[in-house]
C-alpha positions as a Markdown table, in Angstrom:
| # | Residue | x | y | z |
|---|---|---|---|---|
| 1 | Met | -4.9 | 124.3 | 60.8 |
| 2 | Ile | -5.7 | 121.6 | 57.9 |
| 3 | Ser | -4.0 | 123.7 | 55.4 |
| 4 | Leu | -0.4 | 123.6 | 58.0 |
| 5 | Ile | -0.5 | 119.8 | 59.1 |
| 6 | Lys | -0.9 | 119.0 | 55.4 |
| 7 | Glu | 2.2 | 121.0 | 53.9 |
| 8 | Ile | 4.3 | 119.3 | 56.7 |
| 9 | Leu | 2.8 | 115.8 | 55.1 |
| 10 | Asp | 3.3 | 116.4 | 51.3 |
| 11 | Ser | 7.1 | 117.5 | 51.9 |
| 12 | Lys | 7.2 | 114.1 | 53.5 |
| 13 | Lys | 5.9 | 112.6 | 50.7 |
| 14 | Val | 3.7 | 110.5 | 52.4 |
| 15 | Glu | -0.4 | 109.1 | 51.6 |
| 16 | Tyr | -2.3 | 110.4 | 54.2 |
| 17 | Val | -6.6 | 111.4 | 55.5 |
| 18 | Ile | -7.0 | 114.0 | 57.9 |
| 19 | Asn | -10.3 | 114.1 | 59.8 |
| 20 | Glu | -11.2 | 117.5 | 60.7 |
| 21 | Glu | -14.1 | 117.7 | 63.5 |
| 22 | Val | -15.6 | 120.7 | 64.7 |
| 23 | Glu | -18.4 | 121.1 | 67.5 |
| 24 | Ser | -20.6 | 123.9 | 69.3 |
| 25 | Thr | -22.6 | 122.8 | 72.4 |
| 26 | Tyr | -25.1 | 123.8 | 74.5 |
| 27 | Glu | -25.5 | 121.6 | 77.5 |
| 28 | Leu | -28.5 | 122.8 | 80.7 |
| 29 | Phe | -27.9 | 120.5 | 83.6 |
| 30 | Phe | -31.5 | 120.5 | 86.1 |
| 31 | Val | -31.8 | 119.0 | 89.0 |
| 32 | Arg | -35.9 | 117.6 | 89.2 |
| 33 | His | -36.9 | 120.8 | 87.8 |
| 34 | Glu | -34.7 | 123.0 | 88.7 |
| 35 | Leu | -32.0 | 124.7 | 86.2 |
| 36 | Gln | -28.5 | 123.5 | 88.3 |
| 37 | Met | -25.6 | 125.5 | 85.3 |
| 38 | Asn | -26.0 | 125.9 | 81.6 |
| 39 | Arg | -22.8 | 126.1 | 79.3 |
| 40 | Ile | -21.4 | 126.2 | 76.2 |
| 41 | Lys | -18.6 | 124.3 | 74.5 |
| 42 | Asp | -17.0 | 124.7 | 71.0 |
| 43 | Val | -14.1 | 122.1 | 70.7 |
| 44 | Lys | -12.1 | 121.5 | 67.5 |
| 45 | Lys | -10.0 | 118.2 | 66.7 |
| 46 | Tyr | -8.2 | 116.9 | 64.3 |
| 47 | Phe | -7.3 | 113.4 | 63.5 |
| 48 | Val | -4.8 | 112.4 | 61.2 |
| 49 | Ser | -4.0 | 108.6 | 59.2 |
| 50 | Ile | -0.6 | 108.3 | 57.5 |
| 51 | Tyr | -0.4 | 105.4 | 54.5 |
| 52 | His | 3.5 | 104.8 | 54.7 |
| 53 | Gly | 4.4 | 103.1 | 50.9 |
| 54 | His | 7.6 | 100.6 | 51.9 |
| 55 | Gly | 8.5 | 97.7 | 49.5 |
| 56 | Glu | 5.8 | 95.4 | 48.6 |
| 57 | Tyr | 3.8 | 96.8 | 51.8 |
| 58 | Met | 2.0 | 99.9 | 52.9 |
| 59 | Gly | 1.9 | 100.8 | 56.8 |
| 60 | Asn | -0.4 | 103.3 | 58.6 |
| 61 | Ala | -0.8 | 104.7 | 61.8 |
| 62 | Ser | -2.2 | 107.9 | 63.5 |
| 63 | Thr | -2.5 | 110.9 | 65.7 |
| 64 | Gln | -4.5 | 113.4 | 66.8 |
| 65 | Ile | -2.7 | 116.8 | 66.1 |
| 66 | Phe | -4.3 | 120.1 | 68.4 |
| 67 | Pro | -5.3 | 123.5 | 67.3 |
| 68 | Thr | -3.2 | 124.6 | 69.4 |
| 69 | Met | 0.0 | 123.2 | 69.0 |
| 70 | Thr | 3.1 | 124.8 | 66.9 |
| 71 | Lys | 4.4 | 123.8 | 63.1 |
| 72 | Glu | 7.0 | 122.5 | 65.4 |
| 73 | Glu | 4.9 | 120.3 | 67.5 |
| 74 | Ala | 3.2 | 119.3 | 65.4 |
| 75 | Thr | 6.0 | 118.2 | 62.8 |
| 76 | Lys | 7.5 | 116.3 | 65.3 |
| 77 | Glu | 4.3 | 114.3 | 66.1 |
| 78 | Leu | 3.8 | 113.8 | 62.4 |
| 79 | Glu | 6.6 | 112.9 | 62.0 |
| 80 | Ser | 6.6 | 110.0 | 64.6 |
| 81 | Ala | 3.6 | 109.0 | 63.4 |
| 82 | Ile | 5.2 | 108.6 | 59.9 |
| 83 | Tyr | 7.8 | 106.6 | 61.3 |
| 84 | Gly | 5.1 | 104.3 | 63.3 |
| 85 | Ala | 4.2 | 103.5 | 60.0 |
| 86 | Ser | 7.3 | 101.9 | 58.2 |
| 87 | Leu | 7.5 | 99.7 | 60.6 |
| 88 | Ile | 3.7 | 98.6 | 59.3 |
| 89 | Asn | 4.1 | 95.4 | 56.8 |
| 90 | Asn | 0.2 | 95.6 | 55.7 |
| 91 | Lys | -1.1 | 95.2 | 51.8 |
| 92 | Pro | -1.7 | 98.2 | 49.8 |
| 93 | Phe | -4.6 | 99.8 | 48.9 |
| 94 | Lys | -5.6 | 103.1 | 47.3 |
| 95 | Leu | -6.9 | 106.2 | 48.8 |
| 96 | Ala | -10.4 | 107.5 | 48.3 |
| 97 | Lys | -10.2 | 109.8 | 45.2 |
| 98 | Pro | -12.5 | 112.9 | 44.7 |
| 99 | Glu | -16.1 | 111.6 | 43.3 |
| 100 | Thr | -19.3 | 114.5 | 43.0 |
| 101 | Leu | -21.6 | 113.5 | 46.4 |
| 102 | Asn | -25.8 | 112.8 | 46.6 |
| 103 | Asn | -26.1 | 114.8 | 49.7 |
| 104 | His | -23.4 | 117.0 | 51.4 |
| 105 | Asp | -25.3 | 117.6 | 54.4 |
| 106 | Thr | -28.1 | 115.3 | 56.2 |
| 107 | Lys | -30.9 | 117.1 | 56.8 |
| 108 | Ser | -33.3 | 117.3 | 59.5 |
| 109 | Asn | -35.1 | 119.8 | 61.6 |
| 110 | Leu | -32.7 | 120.6 | 63.4 |
| 111 | Asp | -31.0 | 122.0 | 61.0 |
| 112 | Gly | -30.4 | 126.2 | 61.6 |
| 113 | Val | -32.3 | 125.9 | 64.5 |
| 114 | Asp | -31.4 | 128.2 | 67.9 |
| 115 | Lys | -30.2 | 126.0 | 70.5 |
| 116 | Ile | -31.2 | 127.4 | 73.1 |
| 117 | Glu | -34.7 | 127.6 | 72.2 |
| 118 | Val | -34.1 | 123.9 | 71.2 |
| 119 | Ala | -33.2 | 122.1 | 74.7 |
| 120 | Thr | -35.5 | 124.5 | 76.4 |
| 121 | Lys | -38.7 | 123.3 | 74.9 |
| 122 | Ile | -37.1 | 119.4 | 75.5 |
| 123 | Ala | -36.4 | 120.3 | 79.2 |
| 124 | Glu | -40.7 | 121.9 | 79.3 |
| 125 | Ser | -41.9 | 118.3 | 77.2 |
| 126 | Ile | -39.7 | 116.3 | 79.8 |
| 127 | Phe | -40.9 | 118.2 | 82.8 |
| 128 | Glu | -44.8 | 117.8 | 81.4 |
| 129 | Ala | -44.6 | 114.3 | 81.8 |
| 130 | Asp | -43.1 | 114.1 | 85.1 |
| 131 | Asp | -46.6 | 114.0 | 86.5 |
| 132 | Gln | -46.6 | 111.3 | 88.6 |
| 133 | Glu | -47.2 | 110.8 | 92.3 |
| 134 | Lys | -44.6 | 108.1 | 93.7 |
| 135 | Gly | -42.9 | 108.4 | 90.5 |
| 136 | Ile | -40.0 | 111.2 | 89.8 |
| 137 | Ile | -37.7 | 112.5 | 87.0 |
| 138 | Asn | -34.9 | 113.4 | 89.4 |
| 139 | Ala | -31.6 | 114.9 | 87.3 |
| 140 | Thr | -31.9 | 115.9 | 83.5 |
| 141 | Glu | -29.0 | 116.7 | 81.6 |
| 142 | Ile | -29.2 | 118.2 | 77.8 |
| 143 | Phe | -27.3 | 118.9 | 75.2 |
| 144 | Ile | -27.6 | 120.3 | 71.2 |
| 145 | Asn | -24.7 | 120.0 | 69.1 |
| 146 | Glu | -23.7 | 121.3 | 66.1 |
| 147 | Lys | -20.9 | 119.7 | 64.1 |
| 148 | Lys | -19.1 | 120.2 | 61.3 |
| 149 | Ile | -17.1 | 117.7 | 59.6 |
| 150 | Arg | -14.6 | 117.3 | 56.8 |
| 151 | Val | -11.8 | 115.1 | 55.3 |
| 152 | Val | -8.8 | 116.2 | 52.8 |
| 153 | Asn | -6.7 | 113.2 | 51.7 |
| 154 | Ser | -3.8 | 113.1 | 49.5 |
| 155 | Asn | -6.1 | 112.7 | 45.9 |
| 156 | Gly | -6.7 | 115.7 | 46.5 |
| 157 | Val | -10.8 | 114.4 | 48.6 |
| 158 | Asp | -11.8 | 117.3 | 50.3 |
| 159 | Tyr | -15.4 | 117.1 | 51.7 |
| 160 | Ser | -17.9 | 119.1 | 54.4 |
| 161 | Ser | -20.9 | 117.9 | 56.0 |
| 162 | Asn | -22.6 | 119.8 | 58.3 |
| 163 | Lys | -24.8 | 118.0 | 61.5 |
| 164 | Thr | -27.2 | 119.0 | 63.9 |
| 165 | Phe | -28.6 | 116.8 | 67.0 |
| 166 | Gly | -29.6 | 115.8 | 70.3 |
| 167 | Gln | -28.9 | 114.1 | 73.1 |
| 168 | Val | -31.2 | 113.2 | 76.6 |
| 169 | Glu | -30.1 | 112.1 | 79.4 |
| 170 | Phe | -32.2 | 111.5 | 82.7 |
| 171 | Ile | -32.9 | 109.7 | 85.7 |
| 172 | Ser | -36.0 | 108.1 | 86.5 |
| 173 | Thr | -36.9 | 107.5 | 90.2 |
| 174 | Trp | -40.2 | 105.2 | 91.6 |
| 175 | Lys | -40.2 | 104.9 | 95.6 |
| 176 | Gly | -42.6 | 101.6 | 96.0 |
| 177 | Glu | -43.3 | 99.9 | 98.9 |
| 178 | Lys | -41.0 | 97.5 | 98.7 |
| 179 | Glu | -38.0 | 99.2 | 97.4 |
| 180 | Glu | -37.2 | 102.3 | 95.1 |
| 181 | Val | -36.0 | 102.1 | 91.6 |
| 182 | Glu | -33.8 | 104.1 | 89.5 |
| 183 | Ile | -33.9 | 104.0 | 86.1 |
| 184 | Tyr | -30.9 | 105.8 | 83.8 |
| 185 | Lys | -32.3 | 106.5 | 79.7 |
| 186 | Phe | -30.3 | 108.5 | 77.8 |
| 187 | Leu | -31.5 | 109.8 | 74.3 |
| 188 | Glu | -30.0 | 110.8 | 70.9 |
| 189 | Phe | -32.0 | 112.2 | 67.9 |
| 190 | Ala | -31.1 | 113.8 | 64.7 |
| 191 | Asn | -34.1 | 114.7 | 64.5 |
| 192 | Val | -36.1 | 116.1 | 67.6 |
| 193 | Asp | -39.4 | 114.5 | 68.8 |
| 194 | Tyr | -40.8 | 116.6 | 71.7 |
| 195 | Asp | -44.4 | 114.3 | 71.9 |
| 196 | Lys | -41.5 | 111.0 | 71.5 |
| 197 | Ile | -39.5 | 112.6 | 74.3 |
| 198 | Lys | -42.6 | 113.1 | 76.2 |
| 199 | Gln | -43.7 | 109.0 | 75.5 |
| 200 | Asp | -39.8 | 108.4 | 76.4 |
| 201 | Val | -40.1 | 110.4 | 79.9 |
| 202 | Lys | -43.8 | 108.2 | 80.9 |
| 203 | Asp | -42.4 | 105.2 | 80.1 |
| 204 | Arg | -39.3 | 105.0 | 81.6 |
| 205 | Leu | -41.7 | 105.5 | 85.4 |
| 206 | Met | -43.9 | 103.2 | 84.2 |
| 207 | Glu | -41.3 | 100.6 | 83.6 |
| 208 | Ala | -39.5 | 102.1 | 87.0 |
| 209 | Lys | -43.2 | 101.3 | 88.6 |
| 210 | Asp | -43.3 | 97.5 | 87.7 |
| 211 | Arg | -39.5 | 97.3 | 87.9 |
| 212 | Ser | -40.6 | 98.5 | 91.7 |
| 213 | Val | -43.3 | 95.0 | 91.6 |
| 214 | Ala | -42.0 | 93.0 | 89.2 |
| 215 | Ser | -42.1 | 89.3 | 90.5 |
| 216 | Pro | -38.7 | 87.0 | 90.7 |
| 217 | Met | -38.9 | 85.7 | 86.3 |
| 218 | Pro | -39.7 | 81.7 | 86.3 |
| 219 | Ser | -38.1 | 79.5 | 83.7 |
| 220 | Phe | -40.0 | 78.8 | 79.8 |
| 221 | Asp | -38.6 | 76.1 | 78.5 |
| 222 | Lys | -40.8 | 77.1 | 75.5 |
| 223 | Ile | -42.0 | 80.3 | 75.1 |
| 224 | Asp | -41.9 | 83.3 | 72.7 |
| 225 | Val | -40.7 | 87.2 | 72.8 |
| 226 | Leu | -40.9 | 89.9 | 71.7 |
| 227 | Phe | -37.6 | 92.1 | 71.6 |
| 228 | Arg | -37.6 | 96.2 | 71.3 |
| 229 | Pro | -35.6 | 98.2 | 68.7 |
| 230 | Leu | -32.3 | 98.3 | 71.4 |
| 231 | Glu | -32.1 | 94.1 | 71.2 |
| 232 | Ile | -33.1 | 93.9 | 67.7 |
| 233 | Ile | -30.5 | 96.2 | 66.8 |
| 234 | Glu | -28.2 | 94.1 | 68.1 |
| 235 | Leu | -30.1 | 91.1 | 67.0 |
| 236 | Met | -29.5 | 92.4 | 62.9 |
| 237 | Ser | -25.7 | 92.7 | 63.7 |
| 238 | Tyr | -25.2 | 89.6 | 62.9 |
| 239 | Tyr | -26.2 | 89.9 | 59.7 |
| 240 | Thr | -24.8 | 93.4 | 59.1 |
| 241 | Gly | -22.1 | 91.6 | 60.1 |
| 242 | Gln | -21.8 | 88.5 | 58.1 |
| 243 | Cys | -21.7 | 90.8 | 54.7 |
| 244 | Asn | -19.3 | 93.3 | 56.5 |
| 245 | Val | -15.8 | 92.7 | 54.4 |
| 246 | Gly | -13.6 | 93.3 | 57.9 |
| 247 | Asn | -15.3 | 89.7 | 58.7 |
| 248 | Ile | -15.3 | 88.8 | 55.7 |
| 249 | Tyr | -11.1 | 90.0 | 55.3 |
| 250 | Ser | -10.7 | 88.3 | 59.1 |
| 251 | Gln | -12.8 | 85.2 | 58.5 |
| 252 | Ala | -15.4 | 86.2 | 61.2 |
| 253 | Ser | -17.8 | 85.4 | 58.0 |
| 254 | Gln | -17.7 | 82.9 | 55.7 |
| 255 | Cys | -20.6 | 84.9 | 53.7 |
| 256 | Lys | -20.9 | 85.2 | 50.0 |
| 257 | Val | -23.2 | 86.9 | 48.0 |
| 258 | Gly | -26.1 | 84.9 | 46.9 |
| 259 | Asp | -26.2 | 83.2 | 50.7 |
| 260 | Asn | -29.9 | 82.9 | 51.4 |
| 261 | Tyr | -30.4 | 83.1 | 55.8 |
| 262 | Gln | -33.9 | 82.0 | 54.8 |
| 263 | Asn | -34.2 | 78.7 | 52.8 |
| 264 | Asn | -36.7 | 77.7 | 54.9 |
| 265 | Leu | -39.2 | 80.2 | 55.3 |
| 266 | Lys | -42.4 | 80.2 | 57.0 |
| 267 | Gly | -42.8 | 83.9 | 59.1 |
| 268 | Asp | -41.9 | 87.2 | 57.5 |
| 269 | Ala | -39.0 | 87.8 | 55.0 |
| 270 | Leu | -36.2 | 89.5 | 56.3 |
| 271 | Thr | -34.8 | 92.6 | 54.1 |
| 272 | Ile | -31.7 | 95.3 | 55.3 |
| 273 | Asn | -30.7 | 98.5 | 54.0 |
| 274 | Ile | -27.2 | 100.7 | 55.3 |
| 275 | Asp | -29.0 | 103.9 | 54.8 |
| 276 | Pro | -25.5 | 106.3 | 55.0 |
| 277 | Leu | -28.0 | 109.3 | 55.5 |
| 278 | Leu | -31.0 | 108.3 | 57.9 |
| 279 | Val | -32.1 | 111.3 | 59.2 |
| 280 | Ser | -32.6 | 110.2 | 62.5 |
| 281 | Ser | -29.0 | 109.1 | 62.9 |
| 282 | Leu | -26.2 | 111.1 | 64.5 |
| 283 | Ser | -23.4 | 109.2 | 62.6 |
| 284 | Ser | -25.0 | 110.3 | 59.3 |
| 285 | Ser | -23.3 | 111.2 | 56.7 |
| 286 | Pro | -22.7 | 111.5 | 52.8 |
| 287 | Phe | -18.8 | 109.9 | 52.9 |
| 288 | Asp | -17.4 | 107.7 | 55.4 |
| 289 | Ser | -13.9 | 108.3 | 57.7 |
| 290 | Leu | -11.7 | 107.5 | 54.7 |
| 291 | Gly | -12.6 | 109.8 | 52.4 |
| 292 | Phe | -14.9 | 107.9 | 50.3 |
| 293 | Lys | -18.6 | 108.3 | 49.0 |
| 294 | Asn | -21.2 | 106.4 | 50.8 |
| 295 | Glu | -24.5 | 105.6 | 49.2 |
| 296 | Glu | -27.7 | 103.5 | 49.9 |
| 297 | Val | -27.5 | 99.2 | 49.8 |
| 298 | Lys | -29.3 | 96.3 | 50.5 |
| 299 | Val | -27.5 | 94.0 | 51.9 |
| 300 | Ile | -30.0 | 91.4 | 52.4 |
| 301 | Asp | -33.5 | 90.5 | 50.5 |
| 302 | Ser | -36.4 | 89.0 | 51.7 |
| 303 | Gly | -33.2 | 87.2 | 53.5 |
| 304 | Lys | -30.6 | 86.7 | 50.6 |
| 305 | Val | -27.1 | 88.3 | 50.4 |
| 306 | Leu | -27.6 | 91.3 | 47.5 |
| 307 | Glu | -23.8 | 92.9 | 48.5 |
| 308 | Leu | -21.1 | 93.2 | 51.0 |
| 309 | Trp | -20.9 | 96.8 | 53.0 |
| 310 | Gly | -18.2 | 98.1 | 54.9 |
| 311 | Asn | -14.2 | 99.4 | 55.1 |
| 312 | Arg | -13.1 | 100.1 | 51.4 |
| 313 | Gln | -9.2 | 99.0 | 52.5 |
| 314 | Tyr | -10.8 | 95.3 | 53.3 |
| 315 | Ala | -12.7 | 95.2 | 50.3 |
| 316 | Gln | -10.2 | 96.6 | 48.2 |
| 317 | Tyr | -8.0 | 93.5 | 49.6 |
| 318 | Leu | -11.0 | 91.0 | 48.9 |
| 319 | Gly | -11.0 | 91.9 | 45.5 |
| 320 | Val | -14.8 | 93.7 | 46.2 |
| 321 | Asn | -16.8 | 96.8 | 45.6 |
| 322 | Thr | -18.1 | 98.4 | 48.9 |
| 323 | Arg | -20.6 | 100.8 | 48.0 |
| 324 | Val | -20.8 | 102.5 | 52.1 |
| 325 | Ser | -19.7 | 102.1 | 55.8 |
| 326 | Ser | -22.0 | 103.5 | 58.0 |
| 327 | Ser | -23.7 | 101.7 | 61.4 |
| 328 | Asn | -27.4 | 102.9 | 59.7 |
| 329 | Ile | -29.5 | 100.6 | 59.2 |
| 330 | Lys | -33.0 | 100.1 | 58.0 |
| 331 | Val | -34.9 | 96.6 | 58.6 |
| 332 | Asn | -38.4 | 96.6 | 56.7 |
| 333 | Ser | -41.3 | 95.9 | 58.7 |
| 334 | Gly | -43.7 | 93.0 | 58.4 |
| 335 | Thr | -47.3 | 91.7 | 59.5 |
| 336 | Leu | -47.2 | 91.3 | 63.3 |
| 337 | Asp | -49.9 | 93.3 | 65.3 |
| 338 | Ile | -49.1 | 92.7 | 68.8 |
| 339 | Lys | -52.7 | 92.8 | 69.4 |
| 340 | Asp | -53.2 | 89.4 | 67.8 |
| 341 | Leu | -50.3 | 87.8 | 70.3 |
| 342 | Asp | -51.7 | 85.6 | 72.7 |
| 343 | Arg | -49.0 | 84.8 | 75.7 |
| 344 | Tyr | -45.5 | 86.1 | 75.1 |
| 345 | Ile | -43.1 | 87.5 | 77.3 |
| 346 | Glu | -42.6 | 91.1 | 76.0 |
| 347 | Leu | -38.7 | 92.0 | 76.9 |
| 348 | Val | -38.9 | 96.0 | 78.3 |
| 349 | Ser | -35.3 | 96.3 | 79.5 |
| 350 | Met | -32.3 | 94.6 | 79.7 |
| 351 | Ser | -28.6 | 93.9 | 80.8 |
| 352 | Gly | -27.3 | 94.5 | 77.5 |
| 353 | Ile | -28.0 | 92.0 | 75.1 |
| 354 | Gln | -24.8 | 90.3 | 73.5 |
| 355 | Val | -24.9 | 88.5 | 69.9 |
| 356 | Asp | -21.9 | 86.3 | 69.0 |
| 357 | Asp | -20.5 | 87.6 | 64.9 |
| 358 | Gln | -19.2 | 84.6 | 64.0 |
| 359 | Thr | -22.1 | 82.2 | 65.3 |
| 360 | Gly | -25.2 | 83.9 | 65.7 |
| 361 | Ser | -24.9 | 82.5 | 69.5 |
| 362 | Phe | -27.1 | 85.5 | 71.8 |
| 363 | Gly | -27.8 | 85.9 | 75.4 |
| 364 | Gly | -28.4 | 88.8 | 78.3 |
| 365 | Glu | -29.9 | 89.3 | 81.7 |
| 366 | Ile | -33.1 | 90.7 | 82.2 |
| 367 | Arg | -33.9 | 93.4 | 84.0 |
| 368 | Leu | -37.6 | 93.8 | 83.6 |
| 369 | Ala | -40.1 | 91.7 | 81.3 |
| 370 | Leu | -43.9 | 91.8 | 80.8 |
| 371 | Leu | -45.8 | 88.2 | 81.0 |
| 372 | His | -48.7 | 88.6 | 78.9 |
| 373 | Glu | -51.6 | 85.7 | 79.4 |
| 374 | Asn | -54.7 | 85.7 | 79.4 |
| 375 | Gly | -55.3 | 89.1 | 78.8 |
| 376 | Lys | -53.3 | 89.8 | 82.0 |
| 377 | Val | -50.1 | 91.5 | 81.6 |
| 378 | Thr | -47.4 | 90.8 | 85.0 |
| 379 | Pro | -44.3 | 92.5 | 85.3 |
| 380 | Leu | -41.1 | 90.2 | 86.2 |
| 381 | Thr | -37.5 | 90.8 | 86.9 |
| 382 | Gly | -34.2 | 88.8 | 86.8 |
| 383 | Gly | -33.7 | 85.3 | 85.0 |
| 384 | Ser | -31.6 | 85.4 | 81.5 |
| 385 | Ile | -32.5 | 84.5 | 77.2 |
| 386 | Ser | -30.2 | 82.6 | 75.1 |
| 387 | Gly | -30.2 | 81.1 | 72.2 |
| 388 | Phe | -28.9 | 81.0 | 68.2 |
| 389 | Val | -30.2 | 84.0 | 66.2 |
| 390 | Lys | -30.5 | 81.3 | 63.0 |
| 391 | Asp | -32.6 | 78.5 | 65.0 |
| 392 | Phe | -35.5 | 81.8 | 65.4 |
| 393 | Ile | -35.4 | 83.8 | 61.7 |
| 394 | Asn | -37.2 | 81.5 | 59.1 |
| 395 | Asp | -40.2 | 82.0 | 61.5 |
| 396 | Val | -39.1 | 85.4 | 63.0 |
| 397 | Arg | -42.3 | 87.9 | 63.1 |
| 398 | Leu | -41.9 | 91.9 | 62.4 |
| 399 | Ser | -44.0 | 94.3 | 63.7 |
| 400 | Asn | -46.0 | 96.5 | 60.9 |
| 401 | Glu | -45.3 | 99.1 | 63.0 |
| 402 | Val | -42.3 | 101.6 | 62.1 |
| 403 | Val | -39.8 | 103.9 | 64.7 |
| 404 | Tyr | -36.6 | 105.4 | 64.4 |
| 405 | Glu | -34.2 | 105.1 | 67.3 |
| 406 | Asn | -30.9 | 107.1 | 66.0 |
| 407 | Asn | -29.1 | 105.0 | 64.5 |
| 408 | Tyr | -32.0 | 102.5 | 63.1 |
| 409 | Gln | -35.1 | 102.1 | 61.1 |
| 410 | Gly | -37.1 | 99.1 | 61.5 |
| 411 | Pro | -40.3 | 97.3 | 63.2 |
| 412 | Lys | -40.9 | 98.7 | 66.7 |
| 413 | Tyr | -41.5 | 95.1 | 67.9 |
| 414 | Leu | -40.0 | 91.3 | 66.3 |
| 415 | Leu | -40.8 | 88.1 | 67.6 |
| 416 | Phe | -38.9 | 85.0 | 68.3 |
| 417 | Lys | -40.6 | 81.9 | 69.2 |
| 418 | Gly | -40.3 | 79.0 | 71.5 |
| 419 | Cys | -37.5 | 81.1 | 73.2 |
| 420 | Thr | -35.9 | 79.4 | 76.3 |
| 421 | Ile | -35.8 | 81.6 | 79.4 |
| 422 | Leu | -33.1 | 80.6 | 82.5 |
| 423 | Gly | -35.9 | 81.9 | 86.0 |
| 424 | Lys | -34.4 | 83.7 | 88.4 |
């Protein structure tokens, strides 16, 4: 199909980028420990971006071509996209040219494995951890995906990369004395760790147990708060977003190389890398969707901006060079050992923390938190937390323990000192 698409577009004298995705998936569906269904899916997709130069402008439009289309149907769809691109007046930019890639495939322990065997072993790990009298895992879905991506453009770029990854969904239920609590969990990984999966199951069961007995959250004017990876990723997105050329071009960020976000440092220095080949990430790739080569880049070093990153189209508009466009981040570990902490709130689960790209304000509703005080742990639920990331970053503490969570590698915990929590 790529040959056909190229033939049609080359005859139209337009520039283009073709993204092919070929995915083979093995799936298992359980109710309790009983297998209800298994299936295999094979899916092939083609996404085409057209770049049409007209006068001083270059317009672009995108469309999807299906493998079942005839030449006539594909031609009609592509001609419609070409016409759409001719109506767009964007600044021109240069498409990628072929380069030598450092790695064609991102390595993991799932490469070349038997998908059925891995899915079965994951199920066994989940059921082994499902050992509580009042808590159960009542539904589980397991997906083992083998994905090949290919990028072809009108300049001769033709890159391919293979990736195998897993996804797990399960629902944990705890039957408490006052109420029954259900918690949904979604795991994604490109490197399987069966012990970690077991621990995730145990943690979610304990989370459901704590939710069933949690007291209403009181208000706190000044209290130290411990964040976990899901929230750390969002908090750090303020700084990666500030250094992103797309946000700079749209004037959502005024960031410049040399800016220092920790100019009055009292806590742990912050260093962030964008790593397109992070072994744990589903989205790792040696090239981006436009066909540009990806390289690991240190964007922030001890609070100071070293390099910008992001989409090459916006980079060219700004007249800067970027070397990576990827969602993978690596955050340095710090000096924090939570055993040394006294009184603090540990956020276990939130409805989803929101961080404003421009101001760095953050906020979110709390589903479950643990108050650690005088050696006692008290489950709390409800209430909300809010603040500005920049107000805490000079005093931030990063744990010395490192974890891998899909597109994140970094400290297991992040501590903000003196936060405000509004009670339920």
